[in-house]
N, C-alpha and C positions, 0 to 999 in steps of 0.2 A: 600507656594510653592504647587501646586495643587498635588494631589496624581495621580501618573499614574494606571491604571486599571489594568496592572505588577507587579503592586509595592507586590501585595497581595502573587505575588506566590515568592518573594525575589529573583528577576532573573532582568537584564537589559533588556530595550525595545527590543534591536536587538541582537539576537542568530542566529549567521551562523555558520553553520553546516562546520566540519572538512572533506573531501571527503577523504574515504578510499583508498586502492589502486585498479587501473581499472581491474585486473586479477581476484580479490577477487571472486570466483561463490558464491554469497549469494540471491541471487535477484531472484524472480518468472518474468517471462517475457512476464505478462501480456502486457507492455508497448508494446514490440514487437508484441505479436500476435493481438492487435490492429493496429498496422501501417500496418502489414501485412495484415489483411482483408481489412483495406481502400483501400491502394494502388491496393491489386490485384483485388478488386472493379471498381478498375479505368483502369483496362485490364493490369496492370503490372506483369509479371511474377513472381511466389513466387520464382524462382529458381534465378531470378536475385536479388529478394530481400533479398534473402538470401546468395548471393554469397560472400565465404570471411569469411564469419560470424562464420562457423563451428555450425551453428544450424541447427537441420532436420527440415524439415515444421511438420513431427508429434511430434515433440518434443514441439510444442506450446500449444498445448491443453492437454498436460498431467502437472497435478499440482506437479509431483514431480520435472520439470524441474529447472534448476540453472543456470544461465548466469552470463557473468560478464560485466562490464560497455563498457568493450573493444567491443566487442559484441554487446550490444546493440547501440553504435556509429556508429558500422560498418553497423548496418542496415539503421540507419539516413542517413549515407554516399550513399548508393547504391540508397534510395529512392530519394534522392537530385540529385543524378546523372540520372536517370533513369524515374520521373513521373514529366509530364507536368506542372500537376496543384498543388503547392504547399501549396494549402492550406489544404493538406492531413494530416497535423501537427496538425492544429487545429481539422478538422473532427477527429482524431482520439483520441486527447485527451477529445474531448466532447461526446466519445462515452465511457469513462470509468466510473466506479463506486466505492463509497468509501470501498465496502468489497471484491474489487477484493484484500485487503491487508488482507484479515483474521480478525487476533485480533486487529492490529494496526487501521484496517477500522471501526471495532465492538467499540473500545474506543473512537472514535471519534464522530461517532455516538452517542453514551450513555452521552456524556458530557454536562454539565448541561446548558452553554452557548455558544455562537460563540466565544467568548474569550477563554472560557475553553478549547475547542477544536482546538484553534489555536496552545496553546500552549503546550497541547499536543500533537499535531502533530509536532512541532518544538523538541518538547524533545524527542521524539522517530523518528524523521526522518532518523536516521542513517539507522535503519530497512530498508527503502523504496530504499537505493541505491542512494541518488540523484547524477545528474550529471551535478548540477547547487552548485553554494552559492546563499543560500536561506534567506531571512530576513524579519521581520518584524518591522514595528514602527507605531507609532501615531504622527501628526502632528496637533495641534488644534483641529478642528472640523474633521479630518479626518485620517485615517487609508490607512497603505499599504502595500502589499508584493514586494517585489525587488527581481529580480535574477542577479546574478554576475556570469561573465564567470571563476569559480575557478579552469576549467581544460583547460584553453586557448581553447576551440572548435572549435575558425575560423568561418570558415561559417556556422561548424554546432551549432552557437550558436542560430541563429534565429529559425531553427525548434525545438531545444528542448526548449526553452522559447514558442514558441508557442503552443506546446504539454502541458508542465505546467502550464501555465495561462489558457489555456484551458477548464483542467484536473480539477486545484484548485476553477475555477469558477463554473465548474459543480457539484462538489462536495459539493462546498459551497450551492448551489441551493438544492441539496440533502438533506446534513443535517438539512438545516433551513425550508425544505418543501416549496421552492420557494421565503422564504421572506427576501432573502438577493440579495440587488441591489448594482451595479458597478457605481462610479462614473466617471471613467475617466479610460484610458489605456493612457501609455506612451511607447513608443518601441523606441531603441536606436539604429535602422536601418533606412534604405531609404524605402521609400513608394512604396510594392513590386504590383507586377500586381492583386492579389486575394484580395487588402486593402480592398474590399468592405465586405469580409467573417467576417471581425475583428467586424464590426460595427452590422453585421447582428447576430453575437453570442454573443458578450457581451453586447448587446442593450447599449452603450455610447459612447459619444465622443473616437474617436482612434486617437493619435497623434505622427508621425514619427520622426526622427534623431533627437529625445530626449538625454537628456544626462543618462539616467537612464532607465532600462527597469521597470515597473512599474503598479500596478494594483490597483487603489485608490478607496478607497469607504467610505463613512460617518462614523463617530467613534459610531453612536449609533446603527451600526449591533453587536457592540460585545457586544452589552447588548440581544441581539436575545435571545430568552430562546428556547432549540431545543424540537421538540415536542416528542424525540423517548430519551431523559434524562432518566436516569436509573442509581441512584448511587451504586446499589451493582453489577449490570453489571459494570459499570465505574471503580471499586475496584477490580474486579477479572481483568480484560482486563488490568487496569497499574500495576497489579503483574506480569500480564504474560510479558507486556512489558519492564519490568523492567528486570526479567529474561533472555530475550532474549536477551537484552541490554548486559548484564551483561556476557553471555553465549559468544558473539560476540566478546568480548575483551579479552579471557582470553583463553590461553590453556586449550584444554580437550579432555578427552579420547575419543574414537570411537562410544562407545554407545552415549555420550553426542552430539558430532558430527550430528549424525542421529537422534538424538531428536531435534535436532537445524531447521533440514531441516522438520521435519516432521509440528513443531510449524508453521515456515516459509510459510507453504503452506495453501493455503485458504482451508478451508474445511477438511484439515486433511486425506488426502487417496491417499498418493501417491505410486505407485509401489515399490516394494520392487527391482526390478531390475533397476529403473532410480534412486531409492537413491544410489546403490551400484555404477552405471554410474557416477553422481556426486561428488563422493568418489574417482572415478577411478580405480575402484576394479572391475572384476568379483563378480555377487550374491556368487557363492561358494567362494570365499576368504572373502567378507563380512559376509555371514552367519557363516565360520568358526571363525573370528578374537571376532564375537559376543559374540559365545559358550564360546570362552577364556576368556571374560569379565563376563561369568553367564547369559547371557541374549541372547532375539534373535529380530528380526526385528516387529514381531508379538508381543512380549512382550512391547518392548517399542512403537509401535503403539496404542496398548491398554490402555496402562498407561498414555499417553496422553492423549486418549480420556474418557478414566476414569474420569481422575484428573478434566478435564473440566466439564465433565457432574454432578460430585458431588458438586463440587461449584455452579454449576447455578442450581440445584436442592435446594440445600440448603440456598443459600444466594440471591435468585431473585424469581422471580414470573412468568418468563419466562414459555411460554406452552411448551408441549412435543413436537410439530412440531419445534417451534423453538431452543429449546434443541439441537434437533435432528439435524435440519441444522445445527447448532454452531460447532458439534463436528463430522462433518463429515458423515451424515447418510441421504438418500433420504427421508428414511420417519419414521416419529413416528415407526411405526409397528417395522422396524428392526431395529433401536435404542432401543425397549423394551426387543426384542431377547438378541442384545448383552449386557445391562446392567445385565440382568437376568445371563447371563453366569459369567458376570466378577463379580457380588456381593450377588449373589445368590436371589437376590430381586428385584421385579418391580420398575422403577422410581418414581411411584406413593407412593408405600410404604414407598418406601424410604425418600421423601420428607415428608410424614406425621410422620416420625419416628423422624425423624431431624429438622424440622423447628419448632422453640419455636410461639406459638402463643399470 
């Protein structure tokens, strides 16, 4: 019997994620932010897009914001009810970038091959709060991604599938620097008015009224070497994603919950008041409770950034600008000042002392 490419991972070909509660507020609003921007660009009022979602417009640009699956679906429904051009979901998904997911995104970027990236994407998929059942499989010379309706989305299924397929295609192009190619798209929906948008985006044949929602591509794509592969960065991001998964599945103290919100935020710079809001507390109450645990918000934030910075300095060859970006600083100068304050050493001298040549 021919060995499947997935056998080296010791896992079956299909790995479908168990969806969490729709009311767990664990996920950044990057998806909603994209949907709002595209819908607003088509003339839909932001107040109409967010109506009934309990999401404020100002929260969408705040990296500390966390929203539930139910809130996200409320936005999908509002757009479905108010927008005439339903290609909007394809447009929004195609504007996403892999780094919208912070450490999770960097993990995929630093994978060795496209198959490795797929495996890690599914292994840690729970971190993204998926609205669909998602799977991957191989059939002879082809492989495919499949979307299933695990939440019984009804009329929202097509918009959510459109977003995920567009996002998956665009991020596949991003991590492979344009070498990934689709073979065919099959959708279990009637042919919509915006049918031409699918072929324009995916650049492959698209069929409707199919039995399954699938994105097919030739199997050789799995062997693509990713141009930004970095074994050490991959190892660090894997460890962080593992920790995040374990933390999500365990009951932990308040300080741990604050740390989780920080780590799940791209670039790690949420505002204290927004962290307090996500924990349904006033800033004063959160500050007092953290003091009772012997810590503070700034200490937790600094610990996360310092931990990441030290790992990247010691275990990778990333530049100071790259490390600064990954740990939440606008430029290397601010990063160097903060690192000196944390460790009484500059990043460069720390790397020199601790890297074995």
